[in-house]
C-alpha positions in Angstrom: 30.8 -19.6 59.5 27.9 -21.0 57.2 25.7 -18.1 57.7 28.0 -15.5 57.0 29.0 -17.2 53.8 25.8 -17.3 52.6 25.0 -13.7 53.4 28.2 -13.0 51.6 27.1 -15.1 48.3 23.7 -13.4 48.5 25.1 -10.0 48.5 27.6 -11.0 45.6 24.5 -11.9 43.6 22.5 -9.1 44.1 25.6 -6.9 43.1 26.1 -8.8 39.9 22.0 -8.5 39.4 22.0 -4.6 39.6 25.1 -4.5 37.5 23.4 -6.2 34.7 20.3 -4.3 35.2 22.1 -1.0 35.1 23.9 -2.4 32.0 20.5 -3.3 30.4 18.9 0.4 30.8 22.1 1.7 28.9 21.4 -0.2 25.6 20.2 1.6 22.8 16.4 0.3 22.2 15.5 -1.2 19.1 13.6 1.3 16.7 11.6 0.1 13.8 12.8 1.8 10.6 10.2 4.7 9.2 7.9 3.7 6.8 8.6 5.0 3.3 5.3 6.3 1.7 5.1 6.0 -2.3 3.4 9.5 -2.6 4.6 9.7 -6.5 1.7 8.8 -8.6 2.6 6.4 -11.3 -0.8 5.9 -13.1 -2.4 4.5 -16.2 -6.0 4.9 -17.4 -7.2 1.4 -18.3 -11.0 2.4 -18.6 -11.7 0.2 -21.9 -10.1 -3.1 -20.0 -13.6 -4.5 -19.2 -14.8 -4.0 -22.8 -11.8 -5.4 -24.2 -11.5 -8.4 -21.7 -15.2 -9.2 -22.8 -14.2 -9.5 -26.5 -11.7 -11.9 -25.3 -8.4 -10.3 -25.9 -5.5 -11.7 -24.3 -2.6 -9.8 -23.2 0.9 -11.1 -22.9 4.1 -10.3 -21.2 7.2 -11.9 -21.6 5.6 -14.8 -23.9 2.8 -15.5 -21.4 -0.7 -14.5 -20.9 -0.8 -11.9 -17.8 -3.7 -9.7 -16.7 -2.8 -6.4 -17.3 -3.2 -5.0 -13.8 -0.6 -7.5 -12.8 1.7 -6.4 -15.7 1.3 -2.6 -14.4 1.9 -3.4 -10.9 4.9 -5.7 -11.4 6.3 -2.8 -13.7 5.8 -0.3 -10.8 2.4 1.3 -11.3 0.8 2.3 -8.1 -2.4 4.0 -9.2 -5.4 3.2 -11.8 -7.2 5.7 -13.3 -11.0 5.3 -14.5 -13.4 7.1 -16.2 -17.1 7.3 -15.0 -20.0 8.2 -17.2 -23.2 8.8 -15.9 -25.8 6.4 -18.0 -23.7 5.8 -20.9 -25.2 4.0 -23.9 -24.4 0.5 -23.7 -23.4 0.5 -20.1 -19.6 0.8 -20.4 -17.9 3.4 -18.0 -21.2 3.2 -16.0 -21.2 3.2 -12.4 -21.8 -0.5 -12.2 -18.6 -1.4 -14.3 -16.5 1.3 -13.0 -17.3 0.0 -9.4 -16.4 -3.4 -10.5 -13.2 -2.5 -11.9 -12.2 -0.4 -9.0 -13.1 -3.3 -6.5 -10.4 -5.2 -8.7 -8.0 -2.5 -8.5 -8.2 -2.1 -4.7 -7.8 -6.1 -4.6 -4.6 -5.9 -6.8 -3.2 -3.3 -4.0 -3.2 -0.4 -6.4 -4.9 3.1 -5.6 -8.3 4.0 -7.5 -8.4 7.6 -9.3 -11.7 8.2 -10.7 -12.4 10.7 -13.4 -16.0 12.1 -13.2 -17.0 13.2 -16.3 -20.8 14.8 -15.1 -21.8 13.3 -18.8 -23.0 10.2 -20.4 -20.4 10.2 -22.5 -16.9 12.1 -23.2 -16.4 15.4 -21.5 -13.6 17.3 -23.0 -12.8 20.9 -23.8 -14.9 20.6 -27.1 -17.8 19.2 -25.5 -19.4 19.0 -21.8 -22.8 17.6 -22.3 -25.2 17.4 -19.4 -26.6 13.9 -18.9 -29.7 13.3 -20.6 -31.4 12.7 -17.0 -30.4 16.1 -15.8 -31.1 18.3 -19.3 -34.5 19.6 -18.0 -33.7 20.3 -14.3 -33.6 24.0 -13.0 -30.3 25.2 -11.7 -31.4 24.4 -8.2 -32.3 21.0 -9.0 -29.0 20.4 -10.8 -27.0 21.5 -7.8 -29.0 19.0 -5.9 -28.3 16.4 -8.6 -24.6 16.8 -8.4 -24.5 16.6 -4.7 -26.3 13.2 -4.7 -24.6 11.7 -7.5 -21.3 12.5 -5.8 -22.3 11.3 -2.9 -23.4 8.1 -4.6 -20.1 7.9 -6.1 -18.0 8.2 -2.9 -20.4 5.6 -0.9 -20.2 3.2 -3.7 -16.5 3.3 -4.7 -14.4 5.7 -2.2 -11.5 6.1 -4.4 -8.2 7.7 -3.3 -8.3 10.4 -6.0 -11.1 12.1 -7.9 -11.5 14.3 -10.6 -14.8 16.7 -10.4 -14.9 16.8 -14.0 -12.7 15.7 -17.1 -10.7 18.6 -19.0 -13.0 21.5 -17.8 -11.2 24.1 -19.6 -14.8 25.9 -20.2 -16.4 24.6 -17.2 -18.7 21.2 -16.9 -22.4 20.6 -17.4 -23.2 22.9 -20.4 -24.9 25.2 -20.6 -25.6 25.9 -16.7 -21.9 25.3 -15.6 -20.3 26.9 -18.5 -17.2 29.0 -17.4 -17.3 31.3 -20.2 -21.0 32.5 -19.8 -22.1 31.1 -16.5 -18.8 31.5 -14.4 -20.5 31.9 -11.1 -22.7 28.7 -11.7 -19.6 26.8 -12.8 -17.7 27.5 -9.4 -20.7 26.9 -7.7 -21.1 23.6 -9.3 -17.4 22.7 -8.6 -17.7 23.7 -5.0 -20.6 21.4 -4.1 -19.1 18.1 -5.5 -15.9 19.1 -3.7 -17.8 19.9 -0.3 -19.6 16.7 -0.8 -16.5 15.0 -1.3 -15.0 16.6 1.9 -17.8 15.6 4.1 -18.0 11.9 3.3 -14.3 11.1 2.3 -12.0 13.5 4.2 -9.0 11.7 3.0 -9.7 11.3 -0.8 -7.6 14.0 -3.0 -9.6 16.0 -5.4 -8.4 17.2 -8.7 -9.2 19.9 -10.9 -8.4 18.9 -14.6 -7.4 21.5 -17.8 -6.3 20.6 -21.0 -2.9 22.0 -21.9 0.1 23.4 -20.6 0.3 26.7 -22.1 1.1 29.0 -19.3 -0.9 32.0 -19.9 -4.1 29.9 -20.3 -3.4 27.2 -17.1 -2.8 30.7 -15.0 -6.2 32.5 -16.3 -8.1 28.9 -15.7 -6.7 28.2 -12.3 -7.2 31.7 -11.1 -10.9 31.2 -12.0 -11.4 28.2 -9.6 -8.9 29.5 -7.0 -12.0 29.6 -4.7 -12.5 25.8 -4.9 -11.8 23.3 -2.3 -9.2 20.7 -4.1 -5.6 19.2 -3.8 -4.2 18.4 -7.0 -4.0 20.4 -10.3 -4.2 18.2 -13.3 -2.8 18.6 -16.7 -3.2 16.9 -20.1 -0.3 16.8 -22.2 -0.2 15.5 -25.5 2.5 16.9 -28.0 0.0 16.6 -30.9 -2.2 19.3 -29.3 -0.4 21.2 -26.7 3.0 21.7 -28.2 6.6 19.6 -28.4 8.7 21.6 -25.7 9.0 19.5 -22.5 10.5 22.3 -20.9 7.4 24.4 -21.2 5.6 21.7 -19.4 8.2 21.8 -16.5 7.9 25.5 -16.4 4.5 25.3 -15.9 4.2 22.8 -13.4 6.5 25.2 -11.4 4.7 28.1 -12.1 1.2 26.7 -11.1 2.6 24.7 -7.9 3.9 28.1 -6.9 1.1 30.4 -7.4 -1.8 28.2 -6.3 0.1 26.1 -3.5 -0.9 22.9 -5.1 0.6 19.7 -6.3 0.5 19.1 -10.0 0.0 15.7 -12.0 0.2 15.4 -15.5 -3.1 13.6 -15.7 -3.1 12.4 -19.3 -0.1 11.6 -21.6 0.7 9.2 -24.5 3.3 8.5 -27.1 3.3 6.3 -30.2 5.5 3.1 -30.7 4.5 3.1 -34.3 3.1 5.3 -36.9 1.6 2.3 -38.5 -2.0 1.3 -37.7 -3.8 -2.0 -37.0 -7.2 -1.3 -38.2 -9.1 1.2 -40.7 -10.1 3.8 -38.3 -7.7 6.8 -38.4 -5.0 7.4 -35.9 -4.8 10.6 -33.7 -1.0 10.5 -34.3 0.2 9.2 -37.6 2.9 11.5 -38.8 6.3 12.1 -38.4 5.7 15.8 -38.1 3.6 15.3 -34.8 6.5 13.7 -32.8 8.7 15.5 -30.2 12.5 15.9 -31.9 14.5 13.2 -30.3 11.7 10.6 -29.7 11.1 8.5 -32.5 7.8 6.4 -33.2 9.3 3.1 -31.8 9.1 1.2 -28.7 12.2 2.4 -27.5 11.5 6.3 -28.3 7.9 5.6 -26.6 9.5 4.4 -23.5 12.1 7.4 -23.6 9.1 9.8 -24.0 7.4 8.7 -20.9 10.7 8.3 -18.8 11.3 12.2 -19.9 7.8 12.9 -18.6 8.4 11.1 -15.3 11.6 13.0 -14.7 10.4 16.3 -15.5 7.5 15.9 -13.1 9.6 14.3 -10.5 12.6 17.4 -10.9 10.2 20.1 -10.8 9.1 21.9 -7.8 5.4 20.8 -7.5 5.0 17.5 -9.5 3.8 14.8 -7.9 3.1 12.2 -10.8 1.6 11.1 -14.1 -0.9 9.1 -15.9 -0.4 7.4 -19.2 -3.9 7.8 -21.3 -5.2 4.8 -23.7 -2.7 2.2 -22.6 -5.0 -0.6 -23.0 -6.8 0.7 -26.2 -5.6 -1.6 -28.7 -7.8 -2.5 -32.1 -9.8 -5.0 -30.5 -13.1 -4.5 -32.7 -11.7 -6.2 -36.0 -10.4 -4.4 -39.1 -13.0 -1.5 -38.8 -13.1 1.4 -40.8 -15.0 3.4 -38.4 -15.7 2.8 -34.6 -12.0 0.9 -34.2 -9.2 2.4 -32.3 -7.4 5.7 -32.8 -4.9 5.1 -30.3 -3.6 1.4 -30.9 -0.3 2.7 -32.0 0.1 4.5 -28.4 -1.2 1.8 -26.5 1.2 0.2 -24.2 1.1 -3.1 -26.0 2.1 -3.8 -29.6 -0.1 -5.2 -32.4 0.3 -8.5 -31.1 -1.1 -7.4 -27.7 2.7 -8.1 -26.4 3.7 -5.6 -23.4 5.9 -3.1 -24.7 9.2 -1.7 -23.2 7.3 1.3 -21.8 6.0 -0.5 -19.0 9.7 0.1 -17.6 8.7 3.5 -17.2 6.4 2.9 -14.4 9.2 1.8 -12.0 9.5 3.7 -8.7 13.1 4.4 -9.9 
């Protein structure tokens, strides 16, 4: 009798076990939520920062001293743009300084966007001066120099985004790479830089950068460089030089993205919080007729302008981000008549180095 009861008990236990196992298998498995990637670029160019900090400047936010990178990151900025010059006088914006700043940016959890000027100084639509070190090179040797220098940049810094040239409306490395007079060589130099980047850092995004938003001009330029392997179209947009109609900016982004199958970034923009000045160097924007209607030169007007730029890029078909230029370029050399800042009234800080409301425009919202 005991044996029968024991067997029955064992049978019952087994039935319960299998029933529970069956029930467990029917439960919905736990699945981790998808990782949300922050792909919209909210950037600031802070290339003067090492020089400004070396001068002893202290930036503040909410009444306390705060590292500019901290203020930017807490505001929502996710990318830092840094210019790179080949052999600059004084060393600022050279490879050593830029590498140190890039490491600091990465350690802060932000992405690095390098703007390689392929020059010892400012490169823009008016000047693309070949580095002095390369001035007497043959074209064949210049190609090798571009490849080697680009490889060094990638090896030393390994940025998330890299511009091959800055505002290259008429090419780079003049005269050999001037688009209007040496088109084939210009395109070949861009291709050499691009292929070097692809071979060493295939995940790094490559940008080609044009100053302006006029549809006919941008269409002409990007048609010229369409055979180059790159990822992002970069555009500079400053109302003082490129017009005051924000609708044109959006329509150009849409047209370029559709025609060339690229993502488009407003690589440079800025706006004044004042028409005043903090040194005796003339500012680029200092008159009311240089402003965009509806956006006064006030702290709130500056913030509203950058928010409008962010919104038009976000709502365009191909826009992927923006960068604020000169946000760190306060007047830090004293009350100079020359060699001061032409941009202190468009910085992200007021004349007392206090963070302005425009930082709110870097929010991910």
